[in-house]
Residue, then its C-alpha position, 0 to 999 in steps of 0.5 A: m621775150n614772151k613766146q607762146l609755143s603750141t607744137v614741139f617737134i622731136p627729132n628723137r626716139s623711144e623712151v626720151a621722146l615719150r618723156i618729152q612728149a609727157t611734159c608737152h601734152a601735160r602743158g597742152l603742147r602738140t608734139i611731133a614724132v619722126y621714125a626710122p622704118e625699124d621704129r614705125d610700131l614704137l609707143y612714141v610714134a602712136n603717142a604723138s600728135a602727128a608723126y612722120p617717117l624718115a628717109g633713112q634707116g637705123s641711127s643714121a636717120y635721125l642725123q639728117q639736119e636738112e630733112l629734120v628741119a624741112l619736117a619740122l616746117r612741114s609739121g607746123a611746129d614752132a619748137v624743136h626738142p632734140g632730147y639727148g644723143f643724136l643731134s642734141e649737142q650739135a650746135s650746127f643743127a640748133q643754128r639751123v633750126i633757129n634760122a628756119g624761124l623755130t624755138w630751140l628748146g636748149p642753149s644758144p648755139k654759141a654756148m654749145a659750140a664753146m663747150a662742144s670741144k673738150e679742149q676749148a671747154r678746158l680753157i674756158a674753165q681755166q679762165a673761170n678759175v675751175p681747175t681741169v685735169p692736166g693734159i695737153l691736145v695733140t693736133d697731129i693724129s697721124a701714124e707718124a705722130r704716134d711717138q711723139a704723142f707717147t713722149i707727151a703722155d710719158h711726160i704727164g705720167f701714166p696712167v693717161i686717158i686718151k679722148d676725142p675732144l669732140g666725142g661724148g658719152g664715153k666713146g672715143m676714149r681709152r684708159v692707158m695704165a702703162a706705157a707698153d699699152f700706149a701704142a694699141a690704145w692710140d690706134a684704137v682711139v684714132t680709128e674710133a674718133t676718125r669714124q665717129t667725129n672726124t677729129k683731127a686732134l686728141l687730148i691726152e690727160k692724166y688719169i685719175v685713179a679711183g675717181r668718182h664722177i660727180e655732176v651738177q645740174i645747172a640752169g641759166d637764163s644768160t644773165k644768171v645761173i642757179h644749181l639743182f644740186e649734184r649726181e653721183c655717177s661713178i658706177q660705170r662700164r666702159h666709161q658709160k654710166i649704168i647706175e646714177e643717184a641723187p644726192a651723192a652720198f659719200i662726199s663732203n657738203e663742203l666739196k658739194q659747195q665747191l662744185y656748185q660754185a665752180a658749175c655756175r661760174l662756168a656756165a655764167a662764162v658763156a652766159y648759159d641760157s637753158i639747163g645743162t650739166v657740168e661734170f667733175i672728177v673727184t679724187p679720193d682726198e676730194q681734189w676735184y677737176f672739171l671734165e666737160m659740159n653737157t649742154r643738153l637734158q641728161v639721160e639721168h635727169g630723172v633722179t634730179e627731178l624726183i629730189t627736187g620736184i622740178d620738171l627739167v623738160g618744163l624748165q627748159i620750155d619756160l627758158a625758151q618761152t620767157g628767157v628768165l629763170p622762173f625761180a631763184q637759188a633759194d627756191v630749190q630745195q631737195r628732199g630724199h634719195a633717188i637712184q636710177c639704173r640703166l637697162y642695156a640689152e648687152n651681156p655683161r658675162e661676155r665683156f658686155m657684148p650687145s644682145t639682139g632678138t625678138l622680145q618674147g616676154l616682158t613684165w614690168p614691176h609696180h611700186p609707188q615710189a618707182r619711175l619706169e622709162h622705156d618703149l618696149h613691148k612683146g615681139m618687138a625687135i632689138t637690133p644693132f642699129f641703135d644705142p643698147m640702152i633700152a629702158k631706165l628704171l628709178s626709185y625714190g625714198a626718204t633715205r638712200e636705203q629706202a631708194r636701194v631697197t626699192m631698186q632691188s624690188l624693181l629688178a627682182r620683179l622685172f621680167i624680160a625674155g628673148i634677149t639678154t640684159n644687165q639686170h642681173l649685174l644691176a642687182g648684184i651691184l645694189q646689194s654689194a657691200f662696195f654699193v651699200n658702203g659707198v666704196f666705189h669709184t669710175q673703175t670699180l667695174a673694170d675688173h671683169d671677174l667681178v662683173l661675172l661674179l655679180s651677174q652669175e650670183q644674181q642669175a643664180s638667185s633668179d633661177d632658184e625663184l623660177y624654179a621654186g615657182l614652177a615646182f608650186a605650180l606643177a604640185s598644185e595640179h596634182n595635190p592641190t588640198q595639201q598646200t599652205p595658203q602661201e603655197i597656193s598664193t605663190a602657185r596661182r601667181w605662176k599659173e596665171q602668168p603663162w610666160r613663166 
């Protein structure tokens, strides 16, 4: 197989569309963008070789399979890259793309379908000798079946976690620490899962206390599978990641080797033929269990790219064109350390409630070891119609400490006005003792008081800088001759940046 692609259709939006465009344009490939009315003025639309409006509005506009395939054909594209989110893990969409004669830049629909259901993925993992978290699939989710589900949970032993087996991204799941909380959690998951995936079953699993979320990046060509090392993804809020890093600095090398081998075995079991991610939960004593497999490009793929030097979007294109991995396991080397922070339009001090509004000011930091991924501009509206993640900040260093200090610098110099973000919380986490020393797990941020404290401390620090800068600027207007060189520099900086 040796396909020569020329034009890539991207049924996605914002920063991920820009990320895919970057690789495509560097390879001389044209890109086709699509946009809902709310996205008309975003950079990814202007940056594409051509762009087409969608009939719908909001996030639902990017879920219309028939319309998207029709636009791909109309645009003259010969390949489709789904990015992440939306239809990226829908085997039915991948098959529709292939049936239309287009190249799907991702794994085969068969492999996607095999991993789409958490319960089916569990069975495949068990057959591949990959340990899974103790749990049971409950096939009756009616109101009358709740008592039976409670009996199952009680047999597994609290705490448990209730999951939509078709869900992902931290949605459609609830942690239940005690028996008294089961009924409310069950009802909440049933409501959410029914709305999102229309599932007819729920998975009840043992909840691993103080577990670490470690994932392994893999790549395969249907006959062989290699790994591209691991990522640490334990800093989460509401089961969704906010800080990721690579490599994982606080687990043993022996454990890493076990996870690499398990991830490759699982991918080989479904003849995997693209890039993907196998996720694990690791106990404090380094027992580990398979969680799920993501059959797409991950939001946090950038940290793997920084430590390996491998363009993962480019690798997806290579695999789709040739059907063969372009390098062997021995060719993949890692160097240094990378950290990613997800910037969300939400208020951590109000239990992460989404924040909407108009961006009244926006200034991005610059650093030679930084990578910033966003599609924001002053004056744009942040609406409730899309996921609240609005940007990603990535830092790189020869060591974890260097990467951490660089990220602190980025967060300290980032300015966004008009909406509330988790910027101060991220900064607080980066300088906390638990992050510096690696004493954290997936539920570290479940303590609302801790989140409040971290956010307030960083807000106070930021306010101090703001007031000091304003004071210098005002003083320079009335008494410029009595300033020190450092004061002059600071005052000039604040006067020349009117958004301050």
